[in-house]
N, C-alpha and C positions, 0 to 999 in steps of 0.2 A: 821525554818516552818514548820506550825501546820500540821498535819495528813490531814485534809480538804484540804487544800491549794497545798499538792504534791498526793492526790487520783484522781480518772479518774472523771472528770466532766460531763460525759454526762449524769447522770441524770438530769442534770440542765442545757441544753445548751443554749448558747448566741441564739439572735435574728440572726444574721449572720451566726452562724453555721448552725443553722436550715435552712434556706434559701438559702447557698449555698450546704449544704446536700441535701435537692429538688430539685435543680437544676440538680445537678450531676445525681441525680437517674432516673428526667425527660429526660436527654438530653444524657447520656452515650450510649443507644441503636442505637442512631444518628450515631454514631462515628464509622465507621468500622474498625475492632480489627487491619487489615494492614494499617491502615492511618498515616501518618506521626504524630510524636510527636510535642505539641506545646511547643516553648521558653516561659516557663512560668516568671511571675514577682511570685518570693517568697512570696511576701507581701498578694498574694491573691488565690495562688495554695493553692489546699484540701486534705489532707490527710484523706482519709475514707473507710470506709466497714472494719473497725478494728474485727476483729474476733480472740479469743483466741480459736485455732481450735482441740490442742491434748495437753493434761497434764497426764503425766506418773508418776511414781514414782520420776524421776531424771529430767526430760527434759518437756520445755514446747515449742509450737509451736502458733508464733501470725502471724497473715497476714493482709494486708491492702493493697490500691491504692491509687496511687498518682494523681490529675488531674490539670488542668487550661485551661483555654478559649484558644481556636484558635484564629485566627485573626477575625474569621468569628463570636465570642462569643459564641461556641459552643466548651462544657466542653470534653476533650479527656484526654487519657492518657499520663502522662507525667514523664519521668526520673525524678529520685531524689535519693538520697543515701539511705540506709535502719540502722536504730537503735536503739537496742531493752535496755532498762535499768530496771535494777532489784535492789530489795533491800528486806529483809528479813521484813514481817510487825510489827514485832516486835523492829525493828532498828529506831533510830530516825535519821538516814540517810535517805537523798533523794535516790531514784534508781540511780543507777551509770550504765554507758555502760558496757554490757556484750557482745554485739553483735555487730559490725561494720563493713558494706560491703559498700566499697567505691563504686563498681559496677553501673552506674546507670540505673534504672529500674522503671517501674511503678508499678508493682505488685512484691510486697512486701513479703518475706517469712524468718522470723528471728527464728531460733531455737538455743536455749540455753540447754546442758544436765549436767549440774554441779549442779545439785540440789540436797537437801535434800527430801528425804520421808516424809510425812505425815507434809509440811509444808508452812506458808501461805507467800507468796510474793507477794509485790506491783509491778506493771511495769507499764512502759511507752512506745510508739513506737514512733519512730519520722525521717521522711522526712525533710531533706532541711529546717531544723529549725523549720519545723512546727509539732506538735504533731497530732498525729492519732485520729479519735473519728469513731465511729461505725456510719452505714447505719442508716436511719430511719425505723429499723426494730424492731419489738416486740423481736425476738430470741435472738437480743443484748441488747436491750435499758430494758428489763424487771428487776424491782430490784433485786438486789443480783446475776447477772451475772457479770462474771468477767470484761466485758466489761464495766460495769455501774461502780461498786464499784472500779474499777483498783487494783482486788488483785484476785489471785488463789491459791489455795491449792493444792499440790500434792497428789498422793494416796501413799497408804502403801500398797505396793505389801504381797502377801499371802507369806506365809512362805514356808521356804524348796529350794529346788534349781529348779533353771528353767530348763525345760525338752523339750518344745517344743515350737517353733512359727511358726505358721499358719496363712496366709492372706485369707480374707474373701472378696469377689468382687463380682460385678453383673453390667449387664445393661450397655455392650461395645457398641451395636447398631453398629457394622459395617456394612458399605454402606451407615448408612444414611446422606441426605445431610441439611436437616433443624430440629434444635432441638429446643423442647418445645411447639409442637402440640398435642393436644390431641384429635379433632377430625373435622373433615371435614375444615384442614387450620386452626384452630384455638385453642385457642389464638393465635396470631403473633409469630412467630417463629425468630429464631436467626439463620443467614446461615453466615457460616464461609469461606475465600476464602481455597484454597489450603496451606499446606496440608491438608487433610482431618480430622474433628476434632476427630472421632473416633477412627484413627490411632494413631494419636497425642497423647490422652488420656493413650490408651492402652501403648503405647511404653512408655511412663512417668510412669506409675504404674509398667511395667515389669521389668526398669530401677533400679527403688525405691527398690523392693522386692530384688534386689540382692546384695545392697550394705552392708556393714557392720554393719553399724547403724540401718537397717531393719533384715535383715538375714532373710526371709521366709523359710521354711525347704518344704511349700507345699502350693498350691495356691487353692481355692477353689472357682468355678464360677458359682454363682447360677442365669445362663441362662440369655436367650436377647441377645448372644454373637452375633447376627448379625440384622440388620433392618429389612429384610425380607425373613430370609433362601433363598436367591437365593444360586445358586453354585458356584458361584465366592468368592460371600462374605464368604460364609461357610469356603472354603477351603483356603482363603484368612488367615483370621481369624486364620483358625489353623496352619498356615505354620508360622503366629508369634507366636503362644504359641507354636510351638516347638523350636522355637529359645530359649527358656527358659527353658524348659525341657520336658518329655517324659511323653505323652498324659497316666494316670491311674497311674502312681508313684511321679510323681514331680508335678503335675498338673490334675484336675478333674472340670468336666463340667456334668453340667446339663441344659436340653432345658427350654426356656421359652417362652410366648405364641409368640413372635417372631419369636423364630424359629421354630415353628410350620409347618407341612405340607402346602402345597400350590395347588390351582388350577390353569390353566389354561399353555396355550402355553409355558411359559417361564419354567416350572418346568416340563415340558413332559419327559425329558429323564431322570429323576429322579427316584428311588425307589420307586413304588406304596404304596398308601396306602389308608384305606378306604375312600369311598365314592367319587371316582375320585381325591383325592388328590393325589401328589408326594413328598417324602421327600427329598428334597437335603440334608437337613442340619444331616441325618441319613448316605449319603454318606461321609460326613467329618468326623463327631463324631460316633453316638452310635443312633439304634434304638428308637423309641419313646415307652416310658413306661416302661423304662427299669431302674431295680433298680442300683447303683453304689455299690460297695462293697469293701473296703480298710482297711487293718489294717497296722499300723506301732508303735513299742514300744509299745503296750499294747491298744493301741487307736483306735478305730472302727470308720470309718467313713460311712453315709450313705447317699446316694444322691438320692432324689426322682425326677422323673420326672411328675411335676407337670401341664402340657399343655392342654388343650384341643385340638379335633381336629381342633374347630373352635372356634373363640372369644379370650377375656383377660382375664377372670376367668381362675380358676382352678380345677381339678378334679386327683383322684388317680384311675388308673383303678383295678378290682379287683386279676388279677394275681399278678401286682408289690405288692400291700396290703397285699397280703397272703404271698409272699414272705419276706416282711419286718416281716411281724407279726412271722413269722417262727423264721428269723434270731434272732428278740429282745428275744423270749421266752427260745430259748436253751442258752442264755447267758444274762439276764437279768440286771447283774450288772457290765456289763463291760462299762468301760468309754465311753461314744458314743456321737459323734457330727455329726446330720442330716442336709443337706442342699438340698432346692427345690425356686422353683423362687418364689412360690406364698406364702402370708403371710398366717398365720392360725388362728388368733384366733378373736372373736366376736370385741374384741378393735380394732382392724387393720381395719375390715370393715368398722368400724362407722366413723374412723377417717382419714382414704384415701381421697382423692378429687372424687374419682371415683364409692365410696359407698360398699356395702357388697358384690355386683356380681362380685366386682375385685378380690377378694381373694379367698383363698379355698372353696370350697363349703362348707356348714353347716354339711352336712351328714359324707363327710370325715373328717372336721374338730373335728367334736365330736370322730368318730372312732379314729382317731390318736393321739389326748390326753388321750382317754382312753386306747388306748395302750402304752404311756407313764408312766401313773400310774402305771400299772403293769413293768415296764421298769427303775426302779430307777437310772442305768447307764446313761441313757438320760440327759444330764444336758443343749446342746443347739440347736434349732434350726436357723439358717440363712436363711435369704429370702432377694428376692430383689422386683423388680416390682415396687414398690411404689417411687422408687429414694428418700428416705428419711433415715436419721438416726432415726431409732425410737424402743425403748423397749416397748411391750405390755405384759399386763399381761394374765396368762394361763386362761382357762375357768374352769379347773377342779384343783385337787390338787396336778396335776403333777409338781415337782421340775424342772422343764424347764426354761429356758431363751428363751424369742420370739424375736427374734432380726432383724429389717430390715436394710440394708446398701444402703448409700448413691452408685447412681450409676458413673459407671467407667467415663461415658463418658460426662457430664455436670458437673455445679457447684451442691456440692461445689468440686465435681471431685477427686475422692480417692477411700480407700478401708479400710479395720479394719485388725488389728493386733490381734489377740488371740494369747498371752502369754501363756502357761500351765506351772504351780509351782505345788511341790507338793503339796500345799496346797489350789488349786484355780488356778483360772486363772484371767490375767489383760486384760482389753481389749480397745483399741485405735482406733479411726478414723483418720485419715491422709489424707491430700492433698497431690495429686503429686506434683513434684517440680521443673520441668524442665522449663525454660523460656516460651515456648508454652504452656505447659498444663498452665500455671498460667495466661497467659493471656487470653486463651481461658474459665477459669473458671471466669475470671472477667466480661469476654465480655457475657457468659451464663447466668451471676444470674439477668441480664435483663425479662430472660423469666417470663410469667406469670403476665405480665405487671410490673414487677419489684418485687413482691411478691415470688419469687421462696425461697430464703433464709430462709422465715417464714415456708416453708412449709419443706425443705429438709435439713437444716442444723442440726436440733434436738437440743436439749439440751444439756450443758455440761456434764450432767450425762447417758445422751443417748448415747454420744459419747466416752465418757471415763470414766470407771468403775471396781469394781474388787469386783469379786463374792469365796466367801470361799467354797472349796470343796476337796474332798480327794481323788486325785493323786495319792497317795504314792506308787500303785503299778504300774504306770507307769514307762516304761525304756527310 
Protein backbone atom coordinates (compact mmCIF):
# COMPACT_ATOMS: atom_id res chain seq x y z
CA UNK A 1 0.00 0.00 0.00
CA UNK A 2 1.44 3.39 -0.96
CA UNK A 3 1.79 6.43 1.31
CA UNK A 4 -1.14 8.22 -0.34
CA UNK A 5 -3.44 5.27 0.21
CA UNK A 6 -2.73 5.02 3.91
CA UNK A 7 -2.65 8.77 4.60
CA UNK A 8 -5.64 10.78 5.70
CA UNK A 9 -8.07 11.49 2.87
CA UNK A 10 -9.73 14.63 4.20
CA UNK A 11 -8.17 16.95 1.67
CA UNK A 12 -10.23 15.28 -1.02
CA UNK A 13 -13.35 13.92 0.68
CA UNK A 14 -15.92 11.96 -1.31
CA UNK A 15 -19.30 13.47 -2.13
CA UNK A 16 -20.95 11.05 0.32
CA UNK A 17 -18.57 12.10 3.09
CA UNK A 18 -19.25 15.79 2.48
CA UNK A 19 -23.02 15.33 2.42
CA UNK A 20 -22.93 13.20 5.53
CA UNK A 21 -20.80 15.70 7.40
CA UNK A 22 -23.03 18.57 6.26
CA UNK A 23 -26.06 16.73 7.52
CA UNK A 24 -24.35 16.09 10.83
CA UNK A 25 -23.36 19.74 11.24
CA UNK A 26 -26.89 20.90 10.49
CA UNK A 27 -28.79 18.38 12.56
CA UNK A 28 -26.70 17.63 15.62
CA UNK A 29 -27.78 20.84 17.41
CA UNK A 30 -31.35 19.52 17.23
CA UNK A 31 -30.42 16.42 19.22
CA UNK A 32 -30.57 16.92 22.96
CA UNK A 33 -27.42 15.94 24.84
CA UNK A 34 -29.39 13.53 26.98
CA UNK A 35 -31.46 11.98 24.16
CA UNK A 36 -31.55 8.24 23.58
CA UNK A 37 -28.71 6.98 21.44
CA UNK A 38 -29.57 5.53 18.07
CA UNK A 39 -29.05 1.90 17.16
CA UNK A 40 -26.93 2.49 14.07
CA UNK A 41 -26.56 0.75 10.79
CA UNK A 42 -22.74 0.57 10.79
CA UNK A 43 -22.68 1.09 7.03
CA UNK A 44 -24.09 4.61 7.36
CA UNK A 45 -22.80 5.73 10.78
CA UNK A 46 -20.46 8.71 10.59
CA UNK A 47 -17.26 9.18 12.59
CA UNK A 48 -16.59 12.90 12.37
CA UNK A 49 -15.18 15.96 14.18
CA UNK A 50 -11.68 14.43 14.11
CA UNK A 51 -9.23 16.65 16.00
CA UNK A 52 -5.59 16.15 16.96
CA UNK A 53 -5.92 18.27 20.05
CA UNK A 54 -2.70 17.75 22.00
CA UNK A 55 0.81 16.94 20.79
CA UNK A 56 3.56 16.82 23.40
CA UNK A 57 7.09 15.47 23.20
CA UNK A 58 5.92 11.91 23.90
CA UNK A 59 2.14 11.84 23.52
CA UNK A 60 -0.80 12.62 21.27
CA UNK A 61 -4.51 13.03 22.02
CA UNK A 62 -7.10 12.57 19.28
CA UNK A 63 -10.87 13.12 19.67
CA UNK A 64 -13.87 12.46 17.43
CA UNK A 65 -17.64 11.82 17.56
CA UNK A 66 -19.82 9.05 16.12
CA UNK A 67 -23.36 9.75 14.94
CA UNK A 68 -26.12 7.89 13.08
CA UNK A 69 -29.73 8.50 12.05
CA UNK A 70 -32.46 7.84 14.61
CA UNK A 71 -35.90 6.56 13.55
CA UNK A 72 -36.89 10.10 12.59
CA UNK A 73 -33.79 10.38 10.34
CA UNK A 74 -32.11 12.87 12.67
CA UNK A 75 -28.39 12.38 13.24
CA UNK A 76 -27.75 11.81 16.93
CA UNK A 77 -24.72 10.67 18.96
CA UNK A 78 -24.30 6.88 18.76
CA UNK A 79 -22.19 4.44 20.78
CA UNK A 80 -19.14 2.87 19.16
CA UNK A 81 -15.73 1.57 20.15
CA UNK A 82 -12.55 3.69 20.09
CA UNK A 83 -9.36 2.78 18.24
CA UNK A 84 -6.27 4.84 17.44
CA UNK A 85 -3.68 3.54 14.98
CA UNK A 86 -0.14 4.90 14.60
CA UNK A 87 3.05 4.27 12.66
CA UNK A 88 6.24 6.27 12.17
CA UNK A 89 5.97 8.29 8.98
CA UNK A 90 9.27 6.86 7.74
CA UNK A 91 7.97 3.30 8.13
CA UNK A 92 6.58 1.30 5.20
CA UNK A 93 4.00 -0.41 7.40
CA UNK A 94 0.47 0.85 7.84
CA UNK A 95 -0.57 2.36 11.15
CA UNK A 96 -1.26 -0.28 13.80
CA UNK A 97 -3.58 -0.12 16.84
CA UNK A 98 -1.92 1.52 19.84
CA UNK A 99 -5.05 2.46 21.80
CA UNK A 100 -8.23 0.40 21.84
CA UNK A 101 -11.19 0.95 24.13
CA UNK A 102 -14.16 -1.39 23.66
CA UNK A 103 -16.35 0.67 26.02
CA UNK A 104 -19.06 2.13 23.77
CA UNK A 105 -19.30 5.91 23.60
CA UNK A 106 -20.20 8.52 20.98
CA UNK A 107 -17.53 10.91 22.30
CA UNK A 108 -14.12 9.44 21.62
CA UNK A 109 -10.90 10.40 23.39
CA UNK A 110 -7.73 8.47 22.53
CA UNK A 111 -4.41 9.23 24.21
CA UNK A 112 -1.10 7.47 23.54
CA UNK A 113 2.00 8.26 25.59
CA UNK A 114 4.90 6.20 24.23
CA UNK A 115 6.19 8.32 21.35
CA UNK A 116 9.64 9.66 20.52
CA UNK A 117 10.37 13.40 20.69
CA UNK A 118 10.76 15.17 17.36
CA UNK A 119 9.43 12.29 15.25
CA UNK A 120 6.67 12.33 12.64
CA UNK A 121 3.88 9.76 12.82
CA UNK A 122 0.97 8.73 10.63
CA UNK A 123 -2.32 8.14 12.40
CA UNK A 124 -5.87 6.87 11.86
CA UNK A 125 -8.89 6.96 14.18
CA UNK A 126 -11.56 4.26 13.87
CA UNK A 127 -14.94 3.39 15.43
CA UNK A 128 -16.99 0.30 14.50
CA UNK A 129 -14.95 -0.10 11.35
CA UNK A 130 -15.54 3.48 10.23
CA UNK A 131 -12.58 5.82 9.88
CA UNK A 132 -13.00 9.25 11.50
CA UNK A 133 -12.79 12.38 9.37
CA UNK A 134 -12.67 16.08 10.27
CA UNK A 135 -15.77 18.24 10.33
CA UNK A 136 -16.20 20.82 7.59
CA UNK A 137 -14.06 23.32 9.46
CA UNK A 138 -11.19 25.40 8.15
CA UNK A 139 -9.33 24.79 11.40
CA UNK A 140 -8.92 21.10 10.68
CA UNK A 141 -9.34 21.00 6.87
CA UNK A 142 -6.65 23.58 6.03
CA UNK A 143 -3.68 22.20 4.07
CA UNK A 144 -0.91 21.02 6.35
CA UNK A 145 -3.05 20.34 9.42
CA UNK A 146 -2.58 16.93 11.06
CA UNK A 147 -6.23 16.13 10.42
CA UNK A 148 -5.76 16.80 6.70
CA UNK A 149 -2.35 15.19 6.19
CA UNK A 150 -2.88 12.26 8.55
CA UNK A 151 0.48 13.06 10.16
CA UNK A 152 1.76 14.89 13.21
CA UNK A 153 5.22 15.57 14.63
CA UNK A 154 5.95 15.35 18.34
CA UNK A 155 7.62 18.32 20.00
CA UNK A 156 11.22 18.43 21.20
CA UNK A 157 11.23 19.43 24.87
CA UNK A 158 13.52 22.17 26.16
CA UNK A 159 16.86 20.99 27.55
CA UNK A 160 17.37 20.24 31.21
CA UNK A 161 15.19 18.97 34.04
CA UNK A 162 11.44 19.43 34.33
CA UNK A 163 11.03 21.95 37.14
CA UNK A 164 7.35 22.85 37.52
CA UNK A 165 3.94 22.19 35.94
CA UNK A 166 1.28 24.90 36.04
CA UNK A 167 -2.28 24.78 34.73
CA UNK A 168 -3.67 27.84 32.92
CA UNK A 169 -7.46 28.13 32.74
CA UNK A 170 -10.27 30.68 32.47
CA UNK A 171 -13.95 31.28 31.76
CA UNK A 172 -15.82 28.86 34.01
CA UNK A 173 -19.04 30.96 34.09
CA UNK A 174 -20.49 29.26 37.16
CA UNK A 175 -24.25 29.81 37.19
CA UNK A 176 -24.63 30.19 33.42
CA UNK A 177 -27.58 28.33 31.89
CA UNK A 178 -27.26 29.01 28.14
CA UNK A 179 -23.92 28.85 26.35
CA UNK A 180 -22.95 30.75 23.22
CA UNK A 181 -24.94 33.97 23.62
CA UNK A 182 -23.19 37.20 22.64
CA UNK A 183 -25.86 39.91 22.92
CA UNK A 184 -29.65 40.03 23.41
CA UNK A 185 -30.09 36.26 23.15
CA UNK A 186 -28.14 35.99 19.91
CA UNK A 187 -26.83 33.94 18.28
CA UNK A 188 -29.00 31.02 19.37
CA UNK A 189 -27.36 29.42 22.38
CA UNK A 190 -27.08 25.83 23.56
CA UNK A 191 -28.77 24.72 26.76
CA UNK A 192 -27.94 21.57 28.69
CA UNK A 193 -30.14 19.67 31.09
CA UNK A 194 -28.87 18.81 34.58
CA UNK A 195 -26.23 18.77 35.87
CA UNK A 196 -25.33 22.34 34.87
CA UNK A 197 -22.51 22.39 32.35
CA UNK A 198 -20.26 24.89 34.22
CA UNK A 199 -20.22 22.48 37.16
CA UNK A 200 -19.55 19.50 34.88
CA UNK A 201 -16.66 21.19 33.09
CA UNK A 202 -14.99 22.60 36.21
CA UNK A 203 -15.23 19.25 37.98
CA UNK A 204 -13.71 17.54 34.94
CA UNK A 205 -10.78 19.96 34.85
CA UNK A 206 -10.04 19.65 38.56
CA UNK A 207 -10.19 15.86 38.26
CA UNK A 208 -7.73 16.00 35.35
CA UNK A 209 -5.21 18.21 37.09
CA UNK A 210 -4.68 15.87 40.04
CA UNK A 211 -4.13 12.79 37.88
CA UNK A 212 -0.49 11.59 37.63
CA UNK A 213 -0.37 12.15 33.86
CA UNK A 214 -1.15 15.87 34.32
CA UNK A 215 0.22 16.52 37.83
CA UNK A 216 -0.36 20.27 38.00
CA UNK A 217 1.28 21.94 41.00
CA UNK A 218 -0.53 25.27 40.65
CA UNK A 219 -3.72 26.41 38.91
CA UNK A 220 -4.08 29.94 37.54
CA UNK A 221 -7.64 30.96 36.59
CA UNK A 222 -7.75 34.13 34.51
CA UNK A 223 -11.22 35.42 35.20
CA UNK A 224 -14.93 34.83 34.61
CA UNK A 225 -15.29 32.28 37.34
CA UNK A 226 -18.99 33.18 37.53
CA UNK A 227 -21.75 34.04 35.10
CA UNK A 228 -22.90 37.28 36.78
CA UNK A 229 -21.06 37.39 40.12
CA UNK A 230 -23.99 36.53 42.35
CA UNK A 231 -23.09 35.74 45.94
CA UNK A 232 -24.39 32.18 45.63
CA UNK A 233 -22.40 31.45 42.46
CA UNK A 234 -19.26 33.10 43.86
CA UNK A 235 -19.48 31.04 47.02
CA UNK A 236 -20.25 27.84 45.13
CA UNK A 237 -17.32 28.10 42.74
CA UNK A 238 -15.03 29.02 45.62
CA UNK A 239 -16.18 25.94 47.57
CA UNK A 240 -15.56 23.71 44.55
CA UNK A 241 -12.06 25.09 44.03
CA UNK A 242 -11.31 24.69 47.72
CA UNK A 243 -11.80 20.95 47.37
CA UNK A 244 -8.83 20.98 44.98
CA UNK A 245 -6.46 23.20 46.95
CA UNK A 246 -5.94 26.39 48.92
CA UNK A 247 -6.53 29.84 47.44
CA UNK A 248 -3.29 31.80 47.33
CA UNK A 249 -0.96 28.81 47.47
CA UNK A 250 -2.37 26.01 45.29
CA UNK A 251 -4.68 28.00 43.06
CA UNK A 252 -4.92 31.67 42.13
CA UNK A 253 -7.77 33.64 40.61
CA UNK A 254 -8.30 37.06 39.08
CA UNK A 255 -11.54 38.76 38.21
CA UNK A 256 -13.10 38.83 34.75
CA UNK A 257 -15.78 41.12 33.36
CA UNK A 258 -18.51 38.65 34.39
CA UNK A 259 -17.17 38.82 37.96
CA UNK A 260 -17.46 42.62 38.15
CA UNK A 261 -19.56 44.43 40.78
CA UNK A 262 -23.25 44.71 39.89
CA UNK A 263 -26.19 46.97 40.71
CA UNK A 264 -29.69 45.99 41.77
CA UNK A 265 -31.48 44.43 44.72
CA UNK A 266 -29.98 40.96 44.19
CA UNK A 267 -26.55 42.38 45.04
CA UNK A 268 -27.50 44.88 47.73
CA UNK A 269 -26.35 42.73 50.62
CA UNK A 270 -22.77 42.50 49.35
CA UNK A 271 -19.87 44.91 50.04
CA UNK A 272 -20.36 48.33 48.42
CA UNK A 273 -18.41 49.36 45.34
CA UNK A 274 -18.34 52.71 43.47
CA UNK A 275 -21.41 54.16 41.76
CA UNK A 276 -24.03 52.20 43.70
CA UNK A 277 -22.53 48.86 42.75
CA UNK A 278 -22.10 45.93 45.15
CA UNK A 279 -19.30 43.38 44.94
CA UNK A 280 -20.44 39.86 45.81
CA UNK A 281 -17.42 38.28 44.10
CA UNK A 282 -15.13 40.13 46.52
CA UNK A 283 -16.92 38.55 49.46
CA UNK A 284 -15.93 35.10 48.18
CA UNK A 285 -12.54 35.99 46.68
CA UNK A 286 -10.71 39.32 46.47
CA UNK A 287 -11.36 43.09 46.32
CA UNK A 288 -11.44 44.60 42.84
CA UNK A 289 -8.33 45.96 41.09
CA UNK A 290 -6.02 44.17 43.53
CA UNK A 291 -2.68 42.79 42.32
CA UNK A 292 -2.05 39.12 43.13
CA UNK A 293 1.53 38.21 44.02
CA UNK A 294 3.16 34.85 44.69
CA UNK A 295 6.54 33.22 44.37
CA UNK A 296 7.62 29.60 44.53
CA UNK A 297 10.87 27.95 43.53
CA UNK A 298 12.16 31.27 42.23
CA UNK A 299 9.23 31.72 39.84
CA UNK A 300 7.19 34.90 40.32
CA UNK A 301 3.45 35.10 39.60
CA UNK A 302 1.43 38.29 39.15
CA UNK A 303 -2.34 38.29 38.72
CA UNK A 304 -3.96 41.42 37.27
CA UNK A 305 -7.58 42.46 37.80
CA UNK A 306 -8.35 44.01 34.41
CA UNK A 307 -12.13 44.28 34.86
CA UNK A 308 -14.02 47.55 34.47
CA UNK A 309 -16.82 48.58 36.81
CA UNK A 310 -19.25 48.21 33.89
CA UNK A 311 -18.75 46.78 30.43
CA UNK A 312 -16.75 43.99 28.85
CA UNK A 313 -13.50 45.86 28.07
CA UNK A 314 -10.33 45.85 30.15
CA UNK A 315 -8.55 48.44 32.29
CA UNK A 316 -5.92 48.58 35.04
CA UNK A 317 -6.44 51.21 37.72
CA UNK A 318 -3.48 53.41 38.64
CA UNK A 319 -2.74 51.99 42.14
CA UNK A 320 -2.57 48.43 40.80
CA UNK A 321 -0.41 49.54 37.86
CA UNK A 322 1.98 51.42 40.12
CA UNK A 323 2.38 48.45 42.44
CA UNK A 324 3.12 46.12 39.52
CA UNK A 325 5.70 48.57 38.17
CA UNK A 326 7.32 48.83 41.60
CA UNK A 327 7.58 45.06 41.96
CA UNK A 328 9.02 44.57 38.48
CA UNK A 329 11.46 47.45 38.86
CA UNK A 330 12.80 45.93 42.09
CA UNK A 331 13.68 42.61 40.39
CA UNK A 332 13.34 42.94 36.60
CA UNK A 333 15.21 39.75 35.68
CA UNK A 334 13.32 37.26 37.85
CA UNK A 335 11.35 34.72 35.74
CA UNK A 336 7.79 36.07 35.87
CA UNK A 337 4.41 34.88 34.63
CA UNK A 338 1.51 37.36 34.50
CA UNK A 339 -2.15 36.43 34.14
CA UNK A 340 -5.24 38.57 33.72
CA UNK A 341 -8.62 38.22 32.05
CA UNK A 342 -8.32 40.62 29.13
CA UNK A 343 -5.91 40.06 26.22
CA UNK A 344 -3.39 42.81 25.68
CA UNK A 345 -2.18 43.15 22.11
CA UNK A 346 -3.45 45.07 19.11
CA UNK A 347 -3.56 41.81 17.16
CA UNK A 348 -5.91 40.31 19.72
CA UNK A 349 -8.16 43.36 19.51
CA UNK A 350 -8.36 43.15 15.73
CA UNK A 351 -8.96 39.39 15.52
CA UNK A 352 -11.50 38.68 18.26
CA UNK A 353 -15.20 38.66 17.37
CA UNK A 354 -16.09 41.70 19.50
CA UNK A 355 -13.30 43.97 18.25
CA UNK A 356 -10.70 46.24 19.89
CA UNK A 357 -13.03 47.40 22.66
CA UNK A 358 -13.14 43.86 24.04
CA UNK A 359 -9.49 43.72 25.13
CA UNK A 360 -7.32 45.82 27.46
CA UNK A 361 -7.64 49.48 26.49
CA UNK A 362 -4.92 50.91 24.26
CA UNK A 363 -3.38 53.21 26.85
CA UNK A 364 -2.96 50.50 29.46
CA UNK A 365 -1.79 47.99 26.86
CA UNK A 366 0.98 50.30 25.66
CA UNK A 367 2.09 51.08 29.21
CA UNK A 368 2.06 47.42 30.23
CA UNK A 369 4.13 46.31 27.24
CA UNK A 370 6.57 49.18 27.81
CA UNK A 371 6.93 47.97 31.38
CA UNK A 372 7.67 44.46 30.11
CA UNK A 373 10.39 45.83 27.83
CA UNK A 374 12.22 47.00 30.96
CA UNK A 375 11.52 43.72 32.77
CA UNK A 376 13.19 40.94 30.75
CA UNK A 377 12.19 38.31 33.31
CA UNK A 378 8.54 38.47 32.20
CA UNK A 379 8.11 35.61 29.74
CA UNK A 380 4.37 34.92 29.40
CA UNK A 381 1.01 36.63 29.87
CA UNK A 382 -1.98 34.29 30.12
CA UNK A 383 -5.41 35.71 29.24
CA UNK A 384 -8.95 34.44 28.80
CA UNK A 385 -12.08 36.35 27.71
CA UNK A 386 -12.03 35.42 23.99
CA UNK A 387 -12.68 31.70 24.70
CA UNK A 388 -10.09 30.72 22.10
CA UNK A 389 -6.59 29.27 21.84
CA UNK A 390 -4.38 31.88 20.24
CA UNK A 391 -0.92 33.43 20.50
CA UNK A 392 -0.59 37.05 19.41
CA UNK A 393 2.40 39.26 18.66
CA UNK A 394 3.54 41.92 21.12
CA UNK A 395 3.35 45.51 19.93
CA UNK A 396 6.78 46.37 21.34
CA UNK A 397 10.15 44.66 21.54
CA UNK A 398 9.27 42.84 24.76
CA UNK A 399 10.12 39.13 24.70
CA UNK A 400 6.76 38.01 26.11
CA UNK A 401 4.37 35.38 24.81
CA UNK A 402 0.79 36.69 24.86
CA UNK A 403 -1.39 33.60 25.16
CA UNK A 404 -5.17 33.25 25.12
CA UNK A 405 -6.55 29.95 26.42
CA UNK A 406 -9.90 28.46 25.42
CA UNK A 407 -12.74 28.40 27.94
CA UNK A 408 -13.25 25.71 30.54
CA UNK A 409 -17.04 25.88 30.18
CA UNK A 410 -17.67 25.05 26.51
CA UNK A 411 -16.08 23.57 23.38
CA UNK A 412 -13.20 22.81 23.16
CA UNK A 413 -13.54 22.74 26.94
CA UNK A 414 -10.20 22.53 28.70
CA UNK A 415 -7.03 24.13 29.96
CA UNK A 416 -3.34 24.49 29.10
CA UNK A 417 -0.41 22.94 30.92
CA UNK A 418 2.79 24.96 31.17
CA UNK A 419 5.76 22.68 31.87
CA UNK A 420 8.87 24.61 32.87
CA UNK A 421 12.28 23.09 32.15
CA UNK A 422 15.73 24.46 32.88
CA UNK A 423 16.00 25.47 29.22
CA UNK A 424 12.49 26.76 28.47
CA UNK A 425 8.88 25.65 28.51
CA UNK A 426 6.51 23.25 26.82
CA UNK A 427 2.89 24.40 26.48
CA UNK A 428 -0.06 22.16 25.57
CA UNK A 429 -3.83 22.53 25.52
CA UNK A 430 -5.92 19.62 26.86
CA UNK A 431 -9.62 18.92 26.53
CA UNK A 432 -11.23 17.61 29.70
CA UNK A 433 -11.99 13.90 29.45
CA UNK A 434 -14.82 12.75 31.69
CA UNK A 435 -17.79 11.29 29.80
CA UNK A 436 -20.04 14.20 30.80
CA UNK A 437 -17.44 16.78 29.75
CA UNK A 438 -16.89 15.12 26.38
CA UNK A 439 -20.64 15.03 25.79
CA UNK A 440 -21.06 18.74 26.55
CA UNK A 441 -18.02 19.68 24.47
CA UNK A 442 -19.49 17.85 21.48
CA UNK A 443 -22.87 19.51 22.04
CA UNK A 444 -21.57 23.04 22.51
CA UNK A 445 -19.48 23.00 19.34
CA UNK A 446 -22.79 23.87 17.62
CA UNK A 447 -22.57 27.42 19.02
CA UNK A 448 -22.21 30.37 16.61
CA UNK A 449 -24.26 28.45 14.00
CA UNK A 450 -21.70 25.63 14.09
CA UNK A 451 -18.72 27.92 13.47
CA UNK A 452 -17.35 27.83 17.02
CA UNK A 453 -14.47 25.41 16.24
CA UNK A 454 -13.11 27.79 13.60
CA UNK A 455 -12.89 30.52 16.21
CA UNK A 456 -11.93 28.77 19.43
CA UNK A 457 -9.88 25.62 18.76
CA UNK A 458 -6.86 27.49 17.41
CA UNK A 459 -4.05 26.12 15.29
CA UNK A 460 -1.94 23.16 16.28
CA UNK A 461 0.91 25.57 17.04
CA UNK A 462 -1.31 27.85 19.13
CA UNK A 463 -2.22 24.85 21.29
CA UNK A 464 1.14 23.05 21.34
CA UNK A 465 4.54 24.69 21.27
CA UNK A 466 7.98 24.98 22.84
CA UNK A 467 9.80 28.19 23.83
CA UNK A 468 13.50 28.13 24.73
CA UNK A 469 14.42 30.30 27.69
CA UNK A 470 16.92 30.17 30.55
CA UNK A 471 15.18 28.97 33.71
CA UNK A 472 18.24 27.31 35.18
CA UNK A 473 17.99 29.48 38.31
CA UNK A 474 14.58 28.11 39.25
CA UNK A 475 14.35 25.53 42.03
